[in-house]
C-alpha positions in Angstrom: 0.0 14.5 -9.2 -2.7 13.8 -6.6 -3.9 10.2 -6.1 -7.4 9.6 -7.4 -9.8 9.3 -4.5 -12.7 6.8 -5.0 -15.0 8.2 -2.3 -15.5 11.1 0.1 -18.0 9.2 2.3 -16.7 8.9 5.8 -15.5 5.5 6.9 -17.4 3.4 9.4 -16.1 3.1 13.0 -15.4 -0.6 12.4 -13.3 0.1 9.3 -11.3 2.8 11.0 -10.7 0.5 14.0 -9.6 -2.3 11.6 -7.1 0.0 9.9 -5.8 1.4 13.2 -5.0 -2.2 14.3 -3.3 -2.9 10.9 -1.0 0.1 11.0 0.0 -0.6 14.6 1.6 -3.8 13.4 5.4 -3.0 13.3 5.7 -4.2 9.7 2.8 -2.1 8.5 3.5 1.0 10.6 6.1 2.3 8.2 6.3 2.6 4.5 7.7 -0.6 2.9 9.2 1.5 0.2 11.2 4.3 1.9 11.0 2.7 5.3 11.0 6.2 6.9 7.5 7.6 6.8 4.4 6.4 8.5 2.0 4.4 6.4 -1.0 6.3 5.0 -1.8 4.4 1.8 -2.2 0.8 0.6 -1.2 -0.8 -2.7 -4.2 -3.1 -3.3 -2.7 -5.5 -5.8 0.4 -6.0 -3.6 -1.4 -5.9 -0.3 1.3 -3.5 1.0 1.3 -0.3 2.9 3.2 2.9 1.9 3.5 6.5 2.8 1.8 9.3 0.8 5.1 10.4 -0.8 5.9 6.9 -2.1 2.3 6.4 -3.2 2.4 9.5 -5.3 5.7 8.6 -6.9 4.4 5.1 -7.8 1.2 6.5 -9.3 3.1 9.1 -11.3 5.7 6.6 -12.5 3.0 4.1 -13.6 1.0 6.7 -15.5 -2.0 6.8 -13.2 -3.7 4.9 -10.4 -5.4 2.5 -12.8 -2.0 0.7 -13.2 -1.0 0.5 -9.6 -4.2 0.8 -7.6 -3.4 2.7 -4.5 -5.9 4.0 -1.9 -5.7 6.3 1.1 -6.1 4.0 4.1 -8.3 6.3 6.3 -9.7 8.6 3.6 -11.7 6.3 1.3 -14.3 3.6 1.3 -13.2 0.0 0.8 -15.0 -3.0 -0.8 -14.7 -6.6 0.2 -12.2 -7.4 -2.6 -9.8 -4.6 -1.6 -10.0 -5.6 2.1 -9.3 -9.3 1.2 -6.3 -8.3 -0.8 -4.8 -6.5 2.2 -5.8 -9.2 4.6 -3.7 -11.7 2.7 -0.9 -9.3 2.2 0.9 -6.9 4.5 4.4 -5.5 4.5 5.9 -8.5 6.2 4.7 -10.9 3.5 5.8 -8.7 0.7 9.2 -8.0 2.3 9.8 -11.8 2.7 8.8 -12.4 -0.9 11.2 -9.7 -2.1 13.9 -11.1 0.1 13.5 -14.4 -1.7 14.4 -12.7 -5.0 17.1 -10.5 -3.3 15.0 -7.4 -4.1 14.4 -6.2 -0.6 17.0 -3.4 -0.8 15.4 -1.8 -3.9 12.5 0.5 -4.0 9.1 -0.7 -5.2 9.5 1.5 -8.3 12.7 -0.3 -9.2 11.0 -3.7 -8.5 8.1 -2.9 -10.8 10.4 -3.7 -13.7 11.3 -7.1 -12.4 9.4 -10.3 -13.6 8.6 -11.3 -10.0 6.2 -8.4 -9.5 
């Protein structure tokens, strides 16, 4: 299943620059789910960054993008709400949150079924 793309309009230079800076952060550089692949997508409602493989798995498992709201970092347009959700999030914040519930060693897919998410 391919992730639904919201726009094919090219991103502005400022937005690309912002995301380049975000994914250079050591916590955001790699997928928070598999921890192996480079970040390519963002989970808006969690403010977290994942790779394309994990993004596709999450979308498929949740029955579509409307339930997990994932976007391609460099391939789509972003509105203010979406950017704000990511600015307050980040993989470090989510990882620390999951650690508090001892869920940091599980995949996000496994964690979707817990009350804390």
